[in-house]
N, C-alpha and C positions, 0 to 999 in steps of 0.2 A: 844855211839852215841845218844841214846834217851831213854826215859822212856818206860817201858812196860805198857800194858793196864791192870792195876790192878793185875799184877802177878810178880812184882819185875823186876829186870833187865833181859832183853830178849837178847839172843845171837842167832839170826837167822843165823849168819855166821857159827856157830859151827855145824849147820845142813847141810852145803853145801860144796861140793868139788870145786865148781867154781861159779861165779856169774856174773850178768849183761850180756852185749853183748860179754864179753870175753868168755862166754860159747858156743858161736856159733861154729858149725862145720866149719872147715877151708875152705877157698874159693876153693882151688885146689881139695880137696876131694869131696866137694859138687858138683862142676862142673862135675866131672867124674860120679857121681851118677845120676845127672839130665839128662845127655846125653842119658842114657839108658831107661828113662821113656817114654812110648808111650804117644803121645799127639793127642787129637782130635782137628781138625781144626774147627774154627768158625769165619766167617768173621766179626762178631761183637766184637770179642775179640781183642781189639786194642793193648793191652799190656798183655803178659802172661809171664810164667817163662822161655821162650826160650831166653830171654835177661837177663839183669842185673838190671832191673828197680826195684823201691822200692815197687810198688803196682800193682795189676792187674786192668785193665780198660776195662769195657764191655759197648759197645755202646747200648743205648736204642733207640735213635732217633737222628736226625741231631743236636739237641741242648743239649741233656742230655746223660751222661754216668755215670755208677756206678764205683767208685774207691774203691778197697777193699784190706785190708791187715790184717795180724795177726802177733803178736809178744809177746813173753813171755820169762821169764828167772827166775833163782834163785837169791836170794838177794845178793847185794854187800854192804849193810849197815845193822846194827842191828835194827834200828828203823823201826817197821813194817809199820807205816803210811807213813813215808818217802819212804820206798821201794815201796809202792803202788803208790805214786805220780810219782816216777821216771819211773816205769814200764809203767804206763799209758801215760806219756809224750812221752816215747820212741815209743810206739805203734802208737800213734796219728801222730807222726812225718812223717811217710811215706805218709800220705794223703797230708800233706802240701808240701812235696817235689815234688809231682806230680802236684801241682797247684790246688788241690781240697779242698773241704770243708767237714769235717766230719759231718755225720748225726746221726748215732747211733753206739753203741759199745756193745759187749758181753764180759763178764768177763770169763777168763780162770784161773782156780785155781787147783793147786796140793798142798796138805797140809798133813803133818804128823799127825797121830792120837795122838802122844805123846805130841804135843803142845797144849796149851790152846786156846779155841775158841776165847778169846779176842784178840789174835794175828791176827787171820783171820779177825775178825771184823775191826781191825785197818788197815790191808792191803787194804781191800775193801773200807774203808772210804777214804784212801789216793787216790785210783784210782777214786772214785766218785768225790772227790774234783777237780781233774784235768779234768775230763770229764765235770764237771760243768763250769770250767774256759774256756774250749774249746767250750762251748755252745752245748754240745753233750749229747744225751740221753743214759744212760745205760739201755739196753732193756732186759737183762737176762744174761745167760751164762751157764757154765758147770764146775763142780767141782769133783775131785776125791781125794782119799787118796794116798799119795806117801811118799817115804822115805825122800825126800827133798822138801821144800816149793818152789813153783814156781807161778808166777802171770804175767798176761798180758791181752791184749785185742785183739779181732777181731773187726776191725773197718770198717764200710761202709760209704762212702761219695759220693758226687756228683761232677761232673766236666763237663765242656764244652768239648766235644770230639775234637773240633777244636783247643783247647788250652791246650792240655796235655803236660806237661813238661817232656820230656824223659831225662834220665841221660846222654845220648850221643848226645844231640842236640846242643852241642857247635859249634861255628864257629871260624875259624882262625881270630885272632885279638881280640877276646873276652878277657875281664879281668875276674879274678877269685876272688870271695868274699867268705870268710869263716866266718860264723856268730857266732861261739863259739870257745873259746880257747881250745887247745889240752892238754892232759895229764891225763885224768880221770883214765885210766887203771893203770898207774904207781902210781898215788896217792893212789888209792885203794889198790894196792900191798903194798905200804908203810904203809898204815893203818893196814893191816893185820900183818905187821912186827912191829907194834907199834912204828913207826918212824915218822908218820905224826902228826903234831900239829892240834888242834881243828879248828883253823882259816883256815888252808890250806884245811882240809877236808870239812869244810862248804862251802868254795868257789867252790869246786868240786861238792858237792851235790846240791848247789844252781843252778849251771849250768845244771846239769842233770835233775832237776825237772822243768826247765824253758821250756815252750812250744815253739816250732818252729812256732806256729801260728802267732806270732807278726812279725817275719821276713817275713813269707810267705805272709801275707796280704799286705805287703808293695810293693810287685811286682806282685800282682794278675792281672788278665786280666783287671780289672776295673781301675787300677792305670795308671799313666803316664809311668811307667816302664814296663807295661805288654808286649809290643812288643819288648822291648830291652833285656829281659831275654830269653836266647835260650836253656838253660839246667840247671838241678838242681838235686842234690841227697843229702841225709843226711849221715853224717859220723857216722858210728856205729861200730860194732864189727870187721869189716875188716880193720879199720884204714884209715887214710887219703890217704896213698899210694895206697892201693888196690882200694878204691872208685875213686881216681883220674884216675887210669888206665882204669876203667870202663867208666868213663866220656870221656876219650880220644877216645874210640872206636878204629876203624881201620884206621881212617883218620887223627888223630891229635896227638900232643904231648902237654901235660900240663907242662909248665915251672913254677916251684914253687920257689919263692924267700925265702930261709930259714930264712933270717933275718927279714922277714915280718910276720912270723908265730905267731899268738897269742898263748901264753902259759899260762896255769894256774900257779899261784904262787907255787913254790916248785917243779914243775914237772921236770924241767931240772936238778935241783940239785939231785933229787932222781934217775933220769936216770944216772947221773954221778956216783952215788953210786951203780950202777948196779942193781937197782930195775927194774924188767921187768915182763912180763906175758907170759904164754904158748901161748896164742892167738897171742900176738905180734910176737913171733917166727914163728908161722904158717903163719902169714901174710908176714913176711920177706922171708920165704922159697918160698911162692907163687910168690913173686915179683922178684925172681932171673931171670935176663935177661930182666926184664920189666922196670927197673928203673936205672938211673945213678945218684948217690948221693955221689960219692967218695970224693968230696971236703968238705963234711959236717961232722962235728964232730960226733963221734959215739953216744954220748948221744942224740944229736938232731936227728940223724937217728932213734934212738929207738922211739922217739915221732912220727915219720912219720908212724910207723907200729903199734903204741899203739892202742888197741881196745878202742873205745869210746862208752860208754853207754849213749844213748840219746844225741848224739853229735849235732853239728851245721849243717846248710845247706851249701853245696858247690854250688855256683851259678856262671854260665857262663853268662856274661852280656856284651853288646856292650861297648867297652872301653870308649866311650864318655859319657856314663851314669853311669859308675861304681862309681866314687867318690861321686856323689850325692846320689846314691842308698845306698852306704855304710854308709854315714852319716845319712841317714834316718833310716836305720836299727839300728844304734847305740843308738837311743833313747830308745830302749828296750833291745838291746843286745850290751852292751858297749864293748865287746871283738871283735866285728866284724872288719875284716881287709881285704884289698885287698892283696892277697898273691901270685899273679902271672898272667900268661896269657896263652892263647891257641894259639898254632902255628901249621903249617902243620907237618905231621908225619916225625919225625927224626928217630934215631936209636932205641929209646924205647918210650913207651907211656908216661912215666913220666921222667922228667929231673929236678933235684933239684940243684939249684945254690947257 
């Protein structure tokens, strides 16, 4: 996948049992754990972990709030600099999904003593490059030795407390825009199985390292689309299906048009060859009884549950503005597509047709 930093060919993957957002604890297991955690109430905590939102939001005054998130994982690629870029882009994404602007970030590093320090330097350089692209300051961090390499960021941003984009803020009649193509998890599984060609893998890694900044800025509060966007989330390790169910909340059903889903080149073919991930199966198990997709081919179903590392934004926008917003987003995210609509609650939170 990429050159080492002065140490020959590096195999980060050989030091990992799982990688990317596919390493996340399953949504069902995590929900049960969080239910038992005591929580201190604070009227200034606008968004906490009692919901399914992407980041915490803490109100400072009537016009300013802090938006804070943390994300890190083990590698899904061998190139350490590329790994750093993907991990940083993924961590920054939560701020954009809430409608905020990142201010500064802290590095989080777990690193095996047996690996050369040049590898760590390259990981941090990749993260720094993405932070610079995001106009964000790396202000410090924390590092420990570990058996597996892991990297990510704790990011703090600023947001208008009156314009926080919740993931369940959608309204009936809204259209759904997905800003990046699906299939990252399955393509990385094919890479580990030595079945994915270089061009296919590069398309996937290019998608993973692309910041959601560009899509987020196109519907920020300062734009003509600011009032038209009602909800947003980013698609990561829980896959499109689980994140869609969270967006639906208790009042809505998200109707997804399977023919409109943007897919990375090769992803469907690999799914047809039965490439899959453990995280995808966990997502499928969690969605039992929460999704109707019986008319969709099994391989395409697999892509609904596929864990996405640094995936795109799922945006709920007034239907009359959706086509224009989607075309605007495509300037930087050419895979963006309108994939469905929001309706009143039916039998399940997600319906795939």
